[in-house]
C-alpha positions, -999 to +999 in steps of 0.1 A: +086-094-670+081-127-647+109-110-623+088-079-620+053-095-616+074-116-586+086-088-569+048-068-573+035-100-553+062-102-527+059-068-520+018-072-519+025-102-494+047-080-471+021-051-469-008-077-461+014-094-432+024-061-417-013-050-419-019-081-400+004-077-375-009-044-368-045-056-362-032-081-338-017-053-316-035-037-288-041+005-297-019+027-276-051+040-265-066+008-253-059+009-218-055-027-212-016-022-207+001-009-175+003+027-175+026+049-153+019+085-151+051+109-152+067+125-124+046+153-134+010+142-133-012+170-151-020+145-179-025+115-157-044+090-184-080+082-175-104+053-187-142+058-182-164+039-166-187+034-199-155+017-215-149-006-185-187-014-183-192-005-151-225+013-136-229+050-138-260+049-116-239+030-089-212+053-094-234+084-083-248+064-054-212+057-043-203+093-048-232+103-025-224+074+004-187+087+004-201+123+010-220+110+038-190+092+055-169+126+058-147+114+028-122+140+017-112+122-017-117+088-036-095+075-063-099+042-087-073+032-110-072+003-133-041-005-152-027+027-136-051+049-153-077+070-133-110+059-138-128+076-109-110+111-090-136+125-066-132+154-038-156+163-012-160+187+016-135+215+003-110+190-004-087+191-036-062+174-060-035+194-047-046+194-008-025+173+015-042+149+041-024+123+070-020+086+060-021+078+098-013+040+100-014+035+062+020+051+065+033+023+081+034+003+044+059+030+036+083+022+061+079-014+053+089-008+019+121+015+026+131-010+050+130-037+023+149-011+000+176-010+026+181-047+031+183-050-008+210-024-007+228-045+022+225-020+047+205-040+070+191-075+076+155-077+088+166-112+104+194-094+121+185-080+164+172-048+163+199-038+190+224-045+161+216-010+146+202+008+178+226-006+202+217-026+237+193-009+258+170+003+234+139-014+252+134-017+291+135-051+289+159-078+303+188-078+277+184-117+269+146-108+259+155-076+240+180-095+219+151-118+206+135-088+188+147-087+150+134-062+127+112-088+113+095-089+144+089-051+141+074-055+108+054-083+115+038-068+152+055-098+172+077-079+192+063-093+226+068-057+241+040-045+264+014-027+244-004-007+271+008+023+258+011+038+225+039+064+232+070+049+220+095+058+251+120+035+264+104+035+298+071+020+280+090-007+260+090-033+286+087-072+283+052-088+279+059-121+257+090-134+238+094-120+206+073-140+178+049-155+203+025-128+203+009-105+177-003-071+187-007-039+167+017-014+185+033+018+175+069+000+181+071-003+143+085+032+141+117+021+155+122+005+122+125+041+109+156+043+134+171+010+120+169+026+087+185+058+097+211+039+116+220+015+089+219+040+061+238+066+083+213+093+074+180+110+085+150+082+077+133+109+057+163+118+034+168+083+026+131+073+020+127+105-004+155+093-024+149+055-026+111+055-030+094+092-031+115+107-056+117+073-079+078+076-082+071+114-083+052+113-049+048+147-030+044+145+009+062+149+041+068+132+074+052+150+105+056+144+140+022+133+151+010+129+189+027+093+189+045+088+160+056+101+129+025+103+102+029+107+065+008+134+048+007+137+006-019+147-021-045+117-028-024+110-061+007+105-043-011+078-025-023+062-054+012+065-070+023+042-042-008+020-045+002+015-082+038+006-073+025-018-046+001-033-075+030-039-094+052-055-066+076-029-064+082-021-099+077+014-115+078+015-152+109-004-161+128+000-128+125-025-097+124-003-070+118-029-043+127-061-047+100-086-059+108-112-033+108-088-005+075-074-015+059-109-019+068-119+017+053-083+026+019-093+013+018-127+024+009-140+060+039-131+081+031-156+109+005-180+117-012-160+148-026-135+129-023-144+089-043-117+079-010-097+082+021-093+063+050-068+068+028-040+078+002-045+055-033-060+058-044-091+040-078-102+024-091-139+022-077-157+049-091-182+073-090-159+104-079-122+115-069-099+148-080-062+150-059-037+168-062-033+205-077-072+213-063-105+213-092-115+200-092-142+171-121-138+144-130-165+120-134-156+082-118-131+056-109-096+071-132-078+046-159-102+032-172-077+004-138-074-012-118-094-037-101-124-017-068-114-033-069-079-019-039-065+004-042-031+021-025-004+040-052+010+065-048+040+089-070+052+119-099+072+105-102+051+074-073+061+055-072+032+029-052+021-002-069-014-013-047-030-040-066-059-060-040-077-082-070-102-099-086-065-112-051-044-118-068-021-097-059+005-065-086+020-048-077+051-026-101+068+003-088+096+027-108+117+050-122+120+085-135+090+101-165+075+086-181+072+121-166+098+143-178+081+177-156+050+164-124+065+146-109+031+147-069+022+145-071+002+113-097-025+100-135-014+104-170-021+096-164+009+070-144-016+047-174-041+042-199-013+036-178+004+011-170-025-007-204-032-012-210+000-028-178-004-051-190-039-061-222-022-073-202-002-099-175-028-109-197-059-113 
């Protein structure tokens, strides 16, 4: 009899313990864990504004502002889940749009993958992969240029022309001594192609695009190759960046390289990493000028934000402190000032976003 009572009490204790453990676990649908959509994103998980305590009235005002600023699509992810997904001016979920220079970050990431596979080293001179004479510089100056200089916009090549042909790649300064936003970065695509012994897009598709379920394609633009994709594919890459190169359980891009990419790559313009723009630094420079401006790149944005920025305000904002990704695609917010990258639009947009999330 005593043994039966003892067994009964033990069973009750086990049930009580299991019940306590269960209540201490977050529910599967809580949205507090990081979520990665499957390659078929038809059922991409969502999270409501109300559940996050966000301001619904301000969200409506934000949508009106985005429409007025020639936006085609806008998304916010929190912990990988869609909180806002809006399409304007006839754009749709499956429609593609150009990333412009925001696609530079795709090149930086693919270069990092090639390095972790032992195909290249970003500290090696570019001529090791492209051959001597890939520029019109004196050989001793050309030999100073490494892939890292291309990643950081410090090649020293004359930036007088955006058209990247050999006769335009002339000497202006020693590599590493001058920061200048320049389309010569695209030679990294040739470096990866040479090192991997295949077309850049083929390598990119296998090592990055297909891994995270992106759609899209590289198209020859007027001056360099431009990536086109749906808004959700842009968001997928943003989610990869939020997780420091990790997708689900696979570390696609080495975290050490990713951390380098999103840290100040040099002291001339500390607001620039490896083709990523960085917020919260003491000073910054903008494309097309040598002026150094004091203060943060986007004062209204979180200080830990880093971003992919392209002409006509194509944007991927990553905010680690909020586990948030923000996407904007569309025509230039100000058609009279299409800009190459950072613009006053960023600060104005973040003022609107802050009224929603704070």
